[in-house]
C-alpha positions, 0 to 999 in steps of 0.5 A: 539468553540468545535473544537478549544477546541479539537485543544487545548487539542489534537492538530493535528500535521503533520504525516511527520514532527510532526509540528502542522497543521493549518486550512484546513490542514489534515494529512500532512502539506502543506510543507511536501506535496509538498516535499514528494518524489513522483515517478510519475511512473504511469504518465510517464509509468515507469517500475521500480516497474515491474523490481523489479518482472522481471522474477518472476511475470507478471504484466500488470502494476505497480507503487509506489506513494512515494520513501522510504528513510531511516530517510526520511518523508516517513519512518516517515509515514510508521512508524506512520501507522504500529506502532502508529495506525495512520490509516489515513495515509493509508486513505490519501495515498489511496485518493491520488493515487486513484485520480491519477489512475482513470484518467489513461487509464491503470488503468481504466480496473482494476476489483478488489482490493486485499491487501497483508494480514497480519498474523492472530497473527500480525493482532490481535496484531496491531488491523488492516491491514495497507493496508486496508484503502489505498486499499479501498480508491483506490477501491472507486475511481475506483469504484470497489470491495475491496476483502479481502477474497481470500488471507491469510498469513499462516507464521508470519514473521518480518516486512521488512521495517527497515531490511538491504536489504541483510537481506531482500533478505534472507527472502523467507519464506513467505507463503500465501494461497488462497480460493474462487479464483472463485470470481476473474476469468477473472478479472484484479486484482490490488494488493495493499501493503505498501512498495515494497522492494526485491518483495518477498511478492508481488511474494508470493501473486502473485503465488496464485492469478494467480491460478484463472482462466484467471486472470491478475495482477497489482500492486500498493504500497504506496512506493518503498524502 
C-alpha cells in the first residue's frame, strides 16, 4: 500500500525516455534497456577506446559500455546523471558493466579502481562525483578496493559533453595532481570516467597515476563519444 501511494505521488520514470516504469523495472524501462547502444568492446577484444589514447597512454585494456550520440538516449542518461542529481544512473551502469567485466579474463587481474576526480568547486556545487557510484559498483563486482584519495583535479574546466569536437580538442589545460601513490605500487589500476571523447582527461590522469612504482593501467567508461 505504501509503495502504491509513493508511486501515485512520486511516479518512477525511465531515465532514458521519461515514460513511467512498470513493476520490476528500475532506472531504465525494458524497451530502452534493449535499445541502448552497447559497444560490446570488452567481449570482442575491440581496441577502439585504446586507439583514442594511441601514442599518448599505454593501456592494458580499455572499454566503454555505451556509445554516445547527440540527442540520443545515452545523452539523456548522462544529462540526468550530471545535472539532475540522478546518481542511480551511475549505480545502474556500474552494476551492468561490473557484472560483465568480472566474467572476462582480461579484467580479473585488476587490483583497484580509481575514479577521475572533480574539482573541489564543482564537487561542492554538484554535491557528488558522477563517477563515484559507477566506480564503486565495478569495484564491488570485481571484489577490489575503490581508491579516491590519490588523484585531485587542480583546475576547474567546463563540461566536455556538449561541446563540439573541435572545441574539446583545444581544451588541453586540465591539470591533475597525485598523492599517496605508494598505495598503487605494483598494482593494475582500472581508471573509470563517464565519457571519453578526445582522451585529454584520461591522459592527464594517467600521467599522474603512472608515476606510481611499477603500475599498470586500464580504463573503463560509461560511454564513448
